[in-house]
C-alpha positions, 0 to 999 in steps of 0.5 A: 470946166468939169462935166456936171457928173464925173461919170463915164458916159462912154458906155452905160455897161461900165457905170462909174461914179467917183464920189471924190471927184464929184465933191472936189468939183463941187468944192471948186465950184465947177458944179453949180457955179457957186459955193454950196452948203453941206446940206446941198452936197449931201442932198446931191449925193443922196439923190446920186447914191439912190440912183446907183442903187436903183440902176447899178448899170448907170441907167440913162444918166441924162435922166439923172442929170434931169432929176438933179436939175429939177431938184435945183430948180424946185429948191431955188438952187439950195438943194434942201428938200422942203419938209412941207409946203408952209400953209400958215397964212395970217390974212385972207388977202394973202391966201387969195393972192397965192390961191385965189384961182381956187379959193374965194375971198369968204373961204380964205377968211375961214382958212386963215391960221388953219393949215389943214383947212387951207390945204384941203381948200387949195388942193382938194378935189383936183389932180387925183386928190379927193373932194375938199369937203370929204377927204384930207387929200388936199392937206395930205398931198401938199408940196414937200420934198426936192421937187415939191410934190403936190397932189396924189 
């Protein structure tokens, strides 16, 4: 079985990424262990190409592996970035089931069908976000991207 990244790890000074070898390993199911979508391939290549641009000498490729593994986990193995967290709930009960630690049943009732209000109530006023009542941070910094970055 091929290593996760067909990269020369013998020295960080001689960094080499062979895209064709990587794509063949993906096609042969040696990476991720399953057939992957074109979106997943492009997503992995996007991350790797960005890494190479940022660290032309290769940097610490263990961190690249960690970054890719985190993206795989956070996207449920699809490697497709989330455009944004879906805050479109249709019942207060569901809002409480998901966000009940931070939202009361009464507040949840007010948030049904209102993504902005729900985002601010769920994520406002904590982890660096401004208060739910006076800022839009909760909604603006809801989960999205490869690792569902939430908060400031």
